[in-house]
C-alpha positions as CSV (number, residue, x, y, z in Angstrom):
1,X,67.2,81.3,116.8
2,X,69.1,84.8,117.4
3,X,66.9,87.6,116.8
4,X,68.1,89.7,113.4
5,X,70.8,92.3,113.5
6,X,68.8,95.5,113.4
7,X,70.4,99.0,113.2
8,X,70.2,100.4,116.7
9,X,71.8,104.1,115.6
10,X,70.1,106.6,116.7
11,X,67.8,107.8,113.7
12,X,69.6,111.3,112.6
13,X,72.7,108.8,112.5
14,X,70.7,106.4,109.9
15,X,69.7,109.6,107.9
16,X,73.1,111.0,107.7
17,X,74.3,107.4,106.3
18,X,71.3,107.1,103.6
19,X,72.0,110.8,101.9
20,X,76.1,110.3,102.3
21,X,75.9,107.5,99.9
22,X,73.5,108.9,98.0
23,X,76.1,111.8,97.7
24,X,79.0,109.2,97.4
25,X,77.1,107.5,94.5
26,X,76.8,110.5,92.4
27,X,72.7,110.1,93.0
28,X,73.0,113.5,94.7
29,X,75.1,115.6,92.4
30,X,77.4,118.3,93.7
31,X,75.6,121.4,93.8
32,X,72.2,120.1,94.5
33,X,69.5,121.8,96.7
34,X,68.9,119.4,99.5
35,X,65.3,119.2,99.8
36,X,63.7,121.2,102.8
37,X,63.5,120.2,106.6
38,X,60.0,119.4,105.9
39,X,60.6,117.3,103.0
40,X,63.2,115.6,104.9
41,X,61.0,115.7,108.3
42,X,57.7,113.8,106.1
43,X,59.9,111.5,104.2
44,X,61.3,109.9,107.3
45,X,58.4,110.7,109.2
46,X,60.5,112.3,112.2
47,X,60.8,115.5,114.2
48,X,62.6,118.9,112.6
49,X,65.5,118.2,115.7
50,X,66.6,115.0,114.1
51,X,66.7,116.1,110.6
52,X,68.6,119.1,111.7
53,X,71.1,116.6,113.3
54,X,71.2,114.5,110.6
55,X,72.1,117.7,108.3
56,X,74.7,118.8,111.0
57,X,76.8,115.4,110.9
58,X,76.4,116.0,107.4
59,X,78.1,119.3,107.4
60,X,80.8,118.6,109.9
61,X,82.1,115.7,107.6
62,X,81.5,118.7,104.5
63,X,79.4,116.5,102.3
64,X,76.9,119.6,102.7
65,X,77.4,123.4,103.2
66,X,74.8,125.6,104.3
67,X,74.0,129.1,102.5
68,X,72.7,131.6,104.3
69,X,68.9,132.3,103.4
70,X,69.5,130.0,100.4
71,X,69.4,127.0,101.7
72,X,71.7,123.6,102.2
73,X,73.4,122.4,99.0
74,X,75.8,119.4,98.3
75,X,79.5,120.1,98.1
76,X,80.8,121.1,94.9
77,X,83.6,117.9,95.3
78,X,83.0,114.4,94.8
79,X,84.5,111.3,96.5
80,X,87.7,111.3,94.4
81,X,88.7,107.8,93.1
82,X,92.7,106.8,93.6
83,X,93.6,104.4,91.7
84,X,97.2,102.5,93.2
85,X,98.2,100.8,89.9
86,X,99.0,104.4,88.6
87,X,101.9,104.6,91.0
88,X,103.8,101.6,91.3
89,X,106.1,102.6,88.2
90,X,109.4,104.7,88.7
91,X,108.9,108.3,87.6
92,X,110.7,109.3,84.8
93,X,114.3,110.8,85.0
94,X,113.9,114.2,86.4
95,X,110.3,114.1,87.0
96,X,108.4,114.1,90.4
97,X,106.6,111.3,92.1
98,X,103.9,109.8,90.4
99,X,101.5,110.5,93.0
100,X,102.2,114.3,92.1
101,X,102.2,114.6,88.5
102,X,98.7,112.2,88.9
103,X,97.7,115.3,90.7
104,X,98.6,117.9,88.2
105,X,96.4,115.7,85.6
106,X,93.5,116.3,87.8
107,X,94.0,119.7,88.1
108,X,95.0,119.6,91.7
109,X,98.4,120.6,93.4
110,X,100.1,118.0,95.7
111,X,102.4,117.8,97.8
112,X,104.1,116.1,100.5
113,X,105.7,116.9,103.9
114,X,107.9,114.5,105.6
115,X,107.3,113.2,109.4
116,X,109.8,111.0,110.4
117,X,112.8,109.1,109.1
118,X,114.8,106.4,111.0
119,X,115.7,102.8,111.9
120,X,113.0,101.4,114.3
121,X,111.6,98.2,114.9
122,X,108.3,97.7,112.8
123,X,104.9,96.1,113.4
124,X,104.8,92.7,113.5
125,X,102.9,92.4,110.7
126,X,105.2,94.7,108.5
127,X,108.1,92.5,109.9
128,X,106.6,89.6,109.1
129,X,106.0,91.3,104.9
130,X,110.0,92.3,104.9
131,X,110.8,88.5,106.3
132,X,113.0,90.3,109.3
133,X,114.1,88.2,112.0
134,X,113.0,88.7,115.5
135,X,113.6,92.2,116.7
136,X,114.9,93.1,113.3
137,X,114.7,96.9,112.4
138,X,113.3,98.4,109.4
139,X,113.9,102.1,107.8
140,X,110.6,104.0,108.8
141,X,109.7,106.9,106.3
142,X,106.4,108.6,107.5
143,X,105.0,111.6,105.5
144,X,102.1,113.2,104.6
145,X,100.1,114.1,101.2
146,X,98.2,116.8,100.7
147,X,95.9,117.9,97.7
148,X,95.2,121.6,97.5
149,X,96.4,121.9,100.3
150,X,93.9,119.5,102.3
151,X,95.6,116.5,104.6
152,X,94.5,113.5,101.7
153,X,96.7,110.5,102.7
154,X,98.8,109.4,105.8
155,X,101.8,107.2,104.8
156,X,104.2,104.9,106.8
157,X,106.6,102.9,104.4
158,X,109.2,100.7,105.5
159,X,112.4,99.6,103.7
160,X,115.0,96.5,104.3
161,X,117.5,98.2,106.8
162,X,120.4,96.8,104.2
163,X,118.5,98.6,101.1
164,X,118.4,101.8,103.1
165,X,121.7,102.6,105.3
166,X,123.5,105.2,103.1
167,X,121.7,106.4,100.4
168,X,118.6,108.7,100.6
169,X,115.6,106.4,102.1
170,X,117.7,107.4,105.5
171,X,117.6,110.8,104.3
172,X,114.6,113.0,106.1
173,X,114.3,115.0,102.8
174,X,112.0,114.0,100.1
175,X,113.9,111.7,97.6
176,X,113.1,113.0,94.1
177,X,110.7,111.1,92.0
178,X,110.0,109.0,94.8
179,X,111.0,105.6,96.4
180,X,110.6,103.8,93.3
181,X,113.1,105.9,90.9
182,X,115.7,105.5,94.0
183,X,115.1,101.7,94.4
184,X,115.5,100.8,90.8
185,X,118.5,103.2,91.0
186,X,120.0,100.7,94.1
187,X,119.1,97.9,91.5
188,X,115.7,97.1,93.1
189,X,113.1,97.2,90.2
190,X,109.5,97.4,90.9
191,X,107.6,94.2,89.8
192,X,104.8,93.9,91.5
193,X,102.4,94.9,94.5
194,X,100.1,93.3,96.8
195,X,97.6,95.4,98.3
196,X,95.3,94.6,101.3
197,X,92.3,97.5,101.8
198,X,90.3,97.9,105.2
199,X,88.0,99.9,106.4
200,X,88.2,100.7,110.2
201,X,88.3,103.6,112.7
202,X,90.8,106.4,113.0
203,X,93.3,106.8,115.7
204,X,94.4,109.8,117.6
205,X,97.4,110.2,115.0
206,X,95.3,109.5,111.9
207,X,92.2,112.1,113.4
208,X,94.6,114.7,113.9
209,X,97.0,114.6,110.5
210,X,94.0,113.8,108.4
211,X,91.5,116.5,110.1
212,X,88.9,113.5,110.1
213,X,85.4,114.8,111.1
214,X,83.5,112.9,113.9
215,X,83.8,109.3,113.4
216,X,84.3,108.9,109.5
217,X,86.5,106.0,109.1
218,X,89.8,105.8,107.3
219,X,90.7,103.3,104.1
220,X,94.1,101.8,105.3
221,X,95.9,99.9,102.4
222,X,98.7,97.6,103.4
223,X,100.9,97.6,100.7
224,X,104.1,94.7,99.9
225,X,106.1,95.8,97.0
226,X,108.4,93.1,95.6
227,X,111.3,93.4,93.2
228,X,113.1,90.4,91.3
229,X,112.9,86.6,92.9
230,X,109.9,88.3,95.0
231,X,112.2,90.0,97.4
232,X,109.8,92.3,99.3
233,X,111.4,95.8,99.3
234,X,108.8,98.0,100.6
235,X,106.2,97.7,103.0
236,X,103.7,101.0,103.1
237,X,100.7,101.3,105.6
238,X,98.7,104.0,103.8
239,X,95.6,105.6,105.5
240,X,93.1,107.9,103.8
241,X,89.7,109.6,105.0
242,X,86.7,107.5,103.7
243,X,84.6,110.4,103.3
244,X,86.6,111.8,100.5
245,X,88.2,109.0,99.1
246,X,87.5,105.7,96.9
247,X,90.3,102.8,95.6
248,X,89.9,101.8,92.4
249,X,91.0,98.9,90.3
250,X,91.2,98.1,86.5
251,X,91.6,94.3,86.0
252,X,92.3,93.0,82.9
253,X,91.0,89.4,82.0
254,X,92.7,86.9,80.6
């Protein structure tokens, strides 16, 4: 029989993982003072150097912050839960995209910056979701979202080319009310969406754009939006830094 799988990571990384979980679960509340190095060294039966390395990992990830002459404390903001269902409906006429209004409700300042807009041959999984023929193109709209001036999400949205030509989906500017509002105007109301959520290492582009520390993974949401007759009208690949966000879903039972 094969040997049991063992955690072969350096001890500092394992200790950091345990503390990280305690912070993200709320067991260690914001503002809590971290046990002293001596207390942690005794708890984990290791050296002071190893404890310092573990704490430095968490400081680099902004989970902990040191106060000179006082101690080390849990950061003041918890990992934030984002609920994708809040953004599926079009905004009310004259209102911003729901992602921005939901941020305001949480007393945060949200904004987007466009990165790229243009006709492209999309990745294979996107082409399949949009039901494109081999070599078919789609309109790509890439942007980065910020919450309180911190990069919060990297978004690549693809649209069937016949829906995007000649309107604001092909415009480099942000769309008032977001794409759901524009698609509704074009006669393609949002009826449903499928989300597939995964965690994976960040690509270089994601690492740089989202200012990800060390080897923190990203949460990836692969979303297909459907209109009438289950026609796919948008495919979005969204990535968020996993140390700052959780994905939330509310399901009604029959």
